[in-house]
C-alpha positions in Angstrom: -12.9 11.7 -8.7 -8.8 10.9 -8.9 -6.6 11.9 -11.9 -5.9 9.4 -15.0 -2.7 9.3 -16.4 -1.3 6.8 -19.1 0.9 4.7 -17.6 4.3 3.8 -20.3 4.2 -0.5 -19.5 8.0 -0.3 -20.9 9.3 1.9 -18.2 6.3 1.3 -15.5 8.4 0.7 -12.0 5.0 -2.0 -10.9 5.3 -4.1 -14.7 6.8 -7.1 -13.5 3.7 -7.6 -10.3 1.5 -6.9 -14.1 2.7 -9.2 -15.9 2.8 -11.6 -13.3 -0.7 -11.6 -13.1 -1.4 -11.1 -16.5 0.1 -14.1 -17.4 -0.6 -16.3 -14.3 -4.1 -16.0 -14.1 -4.9 -13.6 -17.0 -6.0 -10.5 -15.2 -7.2 -8.0 -17.2 -9.8 -6.3 -14.6 -9.7 -5.8 -11.0 -10.4 -4.1 -7.6 -6.9 -1.6 -7.7 -4.9 -0.1 -5.1 -1.3 1.6 -5.9 2.0 0.2 -5.5 1.2 -2.9 -4.7 -0.2 -4.7 -7.6 -1.7 -8.3 -6.1 -4.8 -6.7 -6.5 -5.0 -7.5 -9.7 -6.8 -10.6 -9.2 -10.9 -11.3 -10.2 -12.3 -13.4 -7.3 -14.6 -15.5 -7.5 -15.7 -18.4 -4.9 -18.8 -21.2 -6.1 -20.7 -23.9 -3.8 -20.4 -27.1 -4.9 -22.9 -29.8 -5.2 -21.4 -31.3 -1.9 -21.6 -27.8 0.4 -17.9 -27.0 -0.2 -17.0 -23.4 -0.9 -14.4 -22.8 -3.6 -13.1 -19.7 -3.7 -10.8 -18.6 -7.3 -8.8 -16.4 -8.1 -9.2 -16.3 -11.6 -9.2 -14.2 -15.2 -11.9 -12.0 -16.4 -15.3 -14.4 -17.6 -14.3 -16.9 -15.6 -11.6 -18.7 -18.1 -8.1 -20.3 -17.0 -9.2 -20.2 -13.2 -5.2 -20.4 -11.9 -4.9 -20.4 -8.4 -8.5 -22.4 -6.5 -9.4 -23.5 -3.3 -12.2 -25.4 -1.0 -12.2 -22.9 1.9 -14.1 -22.3 5.2 -17.8 -21.4 4.8 -17.4 -19.1 7.2 -15.0 -16.6 4.7 -18.5 -15.5 3.6 -19.7 -13.7 6.6 -16.3 -11.9 6.5 -16.7 -10.3 3.8 -20.2 -9.4 4.9 -18.7 -7.4 7.7 -16.5 -5.6 5.0 -19.8 -5.1 3.2 -21.6 -3.7 5.8 -18.4 -1.3 8.2 -17.9 0.2 4.2 -21.8 0.0 3.3 -21.5 -1.1 0.1 -25.4 -1.6 0.0 -26.0 2.1 -0.8 -23.7 1.7 -4.6 -26.4 -1.0 -5.3 -27.1 -0.3 -8.9 -24.6 1.8 -9.8 -22.9 0.8 -13.6 -20.7 3.5 -14.6 -17.0 3.3 -15.7 -15.1 4.6 -18.4 -12.6 2.9 -20.9 -9.5 3.4 -22.0 -8.4 4.2 -18.6 -4.3 3.1 -17.3 -4.5 -0.2 -15.7 -4.5 1.3 -12.1 -8.3 2.2 -12.9 -9.8 -0.7 -14.9 -13.0 -1.2 -14.0 -14.0 -3.2 -11.0 -16.9 -4.3 -9.4 -18.5 -6.2 -6.5 -21.1 -8.9 -6.8 -23.1 -10.8 -4.3 -25.6 -13.5 -4.5 -27.3 -13.8 -0.9 -29.9 -16.8 0.0 -32.5 -15.6 0.4 -32.7 -14.3 -3.3 -31.3 -10.5 -3.2 -28.4 -9.9 -5.3 -25.5 -6.7 -5.0 -23.9 -5.6 -7.7 -22.1 -2.3 -8.7 -19.3 -1.4 -11.2 -17.3 1.6 -11.4 -14.0 2.9 -12.4 -11.1 1.4 -10.1 -10.4 3.9 -7.7 -6.2 3.8 -6.4 -7.0 4.5 -3.3 -10.4 2.8 -2.1 -9.9 1.0 1.1 -12.2 -1.4 0.4 -11.1 -2.9 -2.6 -8.2 -3.3 -0.2 -9.5 -4.7 3.2 -11.3 -7.3 1.0 -8.1 -8.4 -1.0 -6.1 -8.8 2.3 -9.2 -11.1 3.6 -9.1 -12.9 0.4 -5.2 -13.6 0.2 -5.1 -14.5 3.2 -8.4 -17.0 3.2 -6.2 -19.0 0.2 -2.5 -18.9 1.7 -4.2 -20.4 4.6 -5.6 -23.1 2.8 -2.1 -23.5 1.1 -2.7 -21.5 -1.9 0.8 -19.6 -1.5 1.0 -18.5 -5.1 -1.3 -16.5 -5.0 1.2 -13.8 -3.9 4.6 -12.7 -6.7 7.7 -14.1 -5.1 9.0 -11.1 -2.8 11.6 -9.3 -4.2 14.6 -7.9 -2.1 13.6 -4.0 -1.5 16.6 -2.2 -1.3 16.2 1.8 -0.6 17.6 3.8 -2.8 17.0 7.2 -0.7 14.5 8.4 2.0 12.7 11.3 3.9 11.5 11.8 7.1 10.5 14.7 8.4 8.4 14.7 11.8 8.0 16.9 15.1 8.9 16.1 18.4 9.2 18.3 21.7 8.4 21.7 20.0 11.1 20.8 17.4 11.0 20.0 13.7 13.3 16.8 12.8 13.9 16.5 9.1 16.3 14.0 8.5 16.5 12.8 4.4 19.1 11.1 1.7 20.5 14.0 -0.3 22.5 13.2 -4.3 22.7 12.4 -7.4 23.2 9.3 -7.1 23.8 6.3 -4.9 27.2 6.6 -4.7 27.1 10.0 -3.2 24.3 10.3 -0.8 24.6 12.1 2.6 22.1 11.2 5.4 21.8 15.0 6.7 19.5 15.2 10.3 18.8 19.2 10.5 16.8 20.8 13.2 14.7 23.6 13.9 12.7 25.1 16.6 9.3 25.2 16.0 8.8 28.5 17.8 11.6 30.2 16.2 12.3 28.2 13.3 15.6 28.8 14.4 18.0 26.1 12.9 19.5 24.0 15.8 21.7 21.6 14.2 22.7 20.2 11.0 24.8 17.0 10.6 25.9 15.0 7.4 27.6 11.8 6.6 28.1 10.1 3.8 25.7 6.8 3.3 27.2 2.5 2.8 25.1 0.2 1.3 24.8 -1.4 4.8 23.7 1.6 6.1 20.5 0.9 3.9 20.0 -2.1 4.6 19.9 -2.1 8.2 17.5 0.1 7.5 14.9 -1.6 5.5 15.7 -3.9 8.7 14.1 -1.7 10.8 11.3 -0.6 8.2 10.4 -4.4 7.9 10.5 -5.0 12.1 8.7 -2.0 12.6 6.1 -2.6 9.8 6.8 1.0 7.8 5.0 0.3 5.0 1.9 0.4 6.5 2.1 4.2 6.6 1.7 4.2 3.2 -1.6 6.1 2.1 -2.0 8.9 -0.7 -4.3 11.2 1.7 -1.7 14.5 1.9 -2.2 17.5 4.2 -1.4 20.8 3.9 2.0 21.7 5.0 3.8 21.3 7.9 2.7 24.9 9.5 -0.6 24.5 8.7 -1.3 21.5 11.2 -2.3 22.9 14.7 -0.2 22.1 17.6 2.6 21.3 15.8 1.7 17.8 15.0 2.9 16.6 11.7 4.4 13.4 10.3 6.0 13.0 6.1 7.6 10.1 5.1 9.2 9.2 1.5 10.9 6.5 0.8 11.8 4.9 -3.0 13.5 1.6 -3.7 15.0 0.3 -6.1 12.6 -1.6 -8.1 10.6 1.4 -7.9 8.4 0.6 -4.7 7.4 3.2 -3.0 6.8 4.7 0.9 4.8 7.5 1.0 2.4 9.8 3.6 1.5 12.2 5.5 -0.4 12.9 8.6 -1.2 15.6 10.2 -2.5 16.8 14.1 -5.2 14.1 15.4 -4.2 11.8 12.1 -0.8 10.2 13.5 -1.1 6.5 14.3 -1.1 5.3 18.1 2.4 2.9 17.3 4.0 6.0 15.5 6.2 6.7 18.7 7.9 3.5 18.8 8.0 3.4 15.3 9.7 6.7 14.9 12.2 6.2 18.1 13.6 2.5 16.5 14.5 4.7 13.0 16.0 7.9 15.3 17.7 5.6 17.2 19.2 3.9 14.4 19.9 6.3 12.5 21.5 8.9 15.3 23.6 5.9 16.1 24.8 5.3 12.4 26.2 9.3 12.1 27.4 9.1 15.7 30.1 6.4 14.2 31.1 8.5 11.0 
């Protein structure tokens, strides 16, 4: 069970997304995932008399449906594929929730009625790290967007990096890139390299950071989809990893969003080398100019 915490709605970084959905679709319960508050939507579909299937993003109890569109019947088959892949039928009949939890842990449920009369239903506390809820959310969002319902997502926000750090190992060397400083006006970019066998510091470079540098780095993050690295699982430490394989990334944005992840041996994504090279190339070229 995840750790619970009280959220101060006045200072909560993601309150913009929460309020957006609360006001637009009256959403109070949902399938949840950290960082992206678009999960605070309750999804359902209905079959019309003319055999059309309509997908709705709405509030609890079916009141004030705000987003609705006809969808292909094949969309339902895609939902079944997700149900099968995550073996959700094993949860059938579960009804275990705790009242009064923070919005991030609000109850979530899945209800599926089958043509042959069977029904799959379970209800439990929201799990911020639940992969199946995120996959269903993304899948249904895409279905509505393809049907012309762009308002299913909140307005895109400009992502402005406030600070970041990236640690990774390559060629028996440990690389540490990070922004250091008490305020954005005083940030420095540091790149420190250690020998993994002797733990000797091989180099340590520092340069001042500009807004243009952070803006350019965000373009790199977007081009190579760095946000896909985000996950809440973690490994112990760099030294605990066999063969020295390790990756840690932390990005903090001015609007409260974050990218955070740790990957150990045999976990690092296949496309990481390409992402790493783009990051290193950008940072090294910037430091050389300074």
